C-alpha positions in Angstrom: -18.7 10.7 16.8 -19.6 8.9 20.0 -23.1 8.4 18.6 -21.6 7.0 15.3 -19.5 4.4 17.1 -22.4 3.5 19.5 -24.7 3.0 16.5 -22.1 1.0 14.7 -21.5 -1.2 17.7 -25.2 -1.8 18.1 -25.7 -2.8 14.5 -22.8 -5.2 14.6 -24.2 -6.8 17.8 -27.6 -7.2 16.1 -26.0 -8.7 13.0 -24.1 -11.2 15.2 -27.4 -12.3 16.7 -29.2 -12.6 13.4 -26.4 -13.9 11.2 -28.7 -15.3 8.5 -29.9 -11.9 7.2 -26.3 -10.7 6.5 -25.0 -14.1 5.3 -27.6 -13.9 2.5 -26.1 -11.1 0.4 -22.6 -12.6 -0.1 -24.2 -16.0 -0.5 -26.6 -14.6 -3.2 -23.6 -12.8 -4.9 -21.6 -16.1 -5.0 -24.5 -18.1 -6.4 -25.2 -15.5 -9.1 -21.6 -15.4 -10.3 -21.2 -19.2 -10.1 -24.4 -19.9 -12.0 -23.3 -17.5 -14.7 -19.9 -19.3 -15.0 -21.7 -22.7 -15.1 -24.1 -21.5 -17.7 -21.3 -20.6 -20.1 -19.2 -22.8 -22.3 -16.0 -24.0 -20.5 -13.0 -21.9 -21.4 -15.2 -19.4 -23.3 -13.2 -16.1 -23.5 -16.5 -14.1 -23.5 -16.9 -15.0 -19.8 -13.8 -13.1 -18.9 -15.0 -10.1 -21.0 -18.4 -10.1 -19.2 -16.9 -10.6 -15.8 -16.8 -7.0 -14.7 -20.5 -6.5 -15.6 -21.4 -9.7 -13.9 -19.6 -8.8 -10.7 -21.1 -5.3 -10.6 -24.7 -6.3 -11.4 -24.4 -9.2 -8.9 -23.1 -6.8 -6.2 -25.9 -4.4 -6.9 -28.6 -7.0 -6.6 -27.0 -8.4 -3.4 -26.9 -4.9 -1.9 -30.7 -4.6 -2.5 -31.5 -7.6 -0.3 -31.2 -5.9 3.1 -32.2 -2.3 2.2 -35.9 -2.7 3.0 -35.0 -3.6 6.6 -32.3 -1.0 7.1 -34.6 1.5 9.0 -38.0 -0.2 9.1 -37.4 -2.4 12.2 -35.9 0.6 14.1 -39.0 2.7 13.1 -41.4 0.0 14.3 -39.7 -0.6 17.7 -39.3 3.2 18.5 -35.5 3.3 18.5 -35.4 5.6 15.5 -37.8 8.1 17.0 -35.7 8.2 20.3 -32.7 9.2 18.2 -34.6 12.1 16.7 -35.9 13.5 20.0 -32.4 13.3 21.5 -30.5 16.7 21.7 -27.6 15.7 19.4 -27.9 15.5 15.6 -29.3 12.2 14.2 -26.9 12.5 11.2 -24.2 10.5 13.2 -26.7 7.8 13.9 -27.5 7.6 10.1 -23.7 7.5 9.4 -23.3 4.6 11.8 -26.2 2.7 10.2 -24.9 3.2 6.7 -21.3 2.3 7.7 -22.6 -0.9 9.3 -24.6 -1.8 6.2 -21.4 -1.5 4.0 -19.3 -3.4 6.4 -21.8 -6.3 6.5 -22.8 -6.3 2.8 -20.5 -4.3 0.7 -17.1 -5.3 2.1 -17.8 -9.1 1.9 -18.6 -8.6 -1.8 -15.3 -6.8 -2.4 -13.5 -9.7 -0.7 -15.4 -12.3 -2.7 -14.8 -10.5 -5.9 -11.2 -11.8 -6.4 -11.9 -15.6 -6.2 -15.2 -15.2 -8.1 -13.7 -13.2 -10.9 -10.9 -15.7 -11.3 -13.7 -18.3 -11.7 -14.9 -16.4 -14.7 -11.4 -16.4 -16.2 -10.8 -12.7 -15.5 -7.0 -11.9 -15.9 -4.9 -11.4 -12.8 -2.6 -8.5 -12.3 -3.6 -4.9 -13.0 -7.1 -5.7 -14.3 -8.0 -7.6 -11.2 -6.6 -4.9 -9.0 -8.7 -2.3 -10.9 -11.8 -4.4 -10.5 -11.2 -4.7 -6.7 -10.5 -1.0 -6.4 -13.7 0.0 -8.3 -15.7 -2.3 -6.1 -14.0 -0.9 -2.9 -14.9 2.7 -4.0 -18.3 1.9 -5.5 -20.0 -0.4 -2.9 -20.1 2.4 -0.3 -22.0 4.5 -2.9 -24.5 1.7 -3.3 -25.0 1.7 0.5 -25.4 5.4 0.7 -27.9 5.7 -2.2 -29.8 2.7 -1.0 -30.0 4.1 2.5 -31.4 7.3 1.2 -34.0 5.5 -0.8 -34.8 3.2 2.2 -35.4 6.4 4.3 -37.8 7.8 1.7 -39.9 4.7 1.7 -39.6 3.6 5.4 -43.1 4.6 6.4 -44.8 3.3 3.2 -46.6 0.0 3.1 -45.0 -2.6 0.8 -42.0 -0.4 0.3 -40.0 -3.4 -0.8 -41.8 -3.3 -4.2 -41.1 0.4 -4.6 -37.5 0.5 -3.4 -35.8 -1.2 -6.4 -37.7 1.2 -8.8 -36.2 4.2 -6.9 -32.7 2.8 -6.4 -31.8 1.2 -9.7 -31.7 4.4 -11.8 -29.7 6.2 -9.1 -27.2 3.4 -8.9 -26.7 3.0 -12.6 -23.8 5.5 -13.0 -21.6 3.9 -10.4 -22.3 0.4 -12.0 -21.5 1.7 -15.5 -18.2 3.5 -14.6 -17.1 0.8 -12.1 -17.4 -2.0 -14.6 -16.1 0.3 -17.3 -12.9 0.8 -15.4 -12.2 -2.9 -15.1 -13.0 -3.4 -18.8 -10.6 -0.7 -19.8 -7.8 -2.3 -17.7 -8.7 -5.6 -19.2 -8.3 -4.1 -22.7 -5.0 -2.5 -21.8 -6.4 1.1 -21.7 -6.2 3.7 -19.0 -8.8 2.9 -16.3 -8.2 6.0 -14.2 -10.9 8.1 -15.8 -13.8 5.9 -14.6 -12.0 5.3 -11.3 -11.8 9.0 -10.7 -15.5 9.3 -11.5 -16.5 6.6 -9.0 -14.3 8.2 -6.4 -16.0 11.6 -7.1 -19.4 9.9 -6.6 -18.2 8.5 -3.3 -17.1 11.9 -2.1 -20.3 13.5 -3.3 -22.6 10.9 -1.7 -20.7 10.8 1.5 -20.9 14.6 1.8 -24.6 15.0 1.0 -26.6 11.8 1.5 -26.3 11.2 5.3 -27.9 14.6 5.8 -30.5 13.9 3.2 -31.2 10.5 4.7 -31.7 12.1 8.2 -34.1 14.6 6.7 -36.1 11.8 4.9 -36.3 9.8 8.2 -37.6 12.9 10.0 -40.4 13.2 7.5 -41.4 9.7 8.3 -42.7 10.8 11.7 -44.8 13.6 10.3 
């Protein structure tokens, strides 16, 4: 656990020194949603119907922006290799990196979702709460899956071109069920089925992917 908190502290310090790279995802997310609202007809009820899909797809694309650099810089400067030759398990280092990625990219998207969804005319009350809950549960899954794919391609040249091809099919279920929960609440239906599925994906990825990511990173040194 000490290694997790040390890695998290290091990542937050680096992010504070290089603010532009982590301001980009929420800025990109805000621009995508705003342009979608400006491109529609004023007061068009279809904007509210499409709001959950727009929020989730925008969040997915924003999360992809920083994945290519998640482990690559640490591999190039040798910090990643030092963690793997240390006597303790590197899994806690991986957990710290992935947690920092969610805090810096996923959590701002969850916080921005409320004002941006209102901009699209999404109804307040239970539907807005379900949308926020689905994003709160689903954005960590995006970071975990993206971190695993980034570890698989960290030693490959031009991995930024390959990474979206690997990530998008794996992230499709959480996007489908996350947006489906908000649409169900918007239509007055029970949204808890999709919410439980997203929560199950969160538990599954949290349980398995940090270890799989550490194994993929170890292979990068071979």
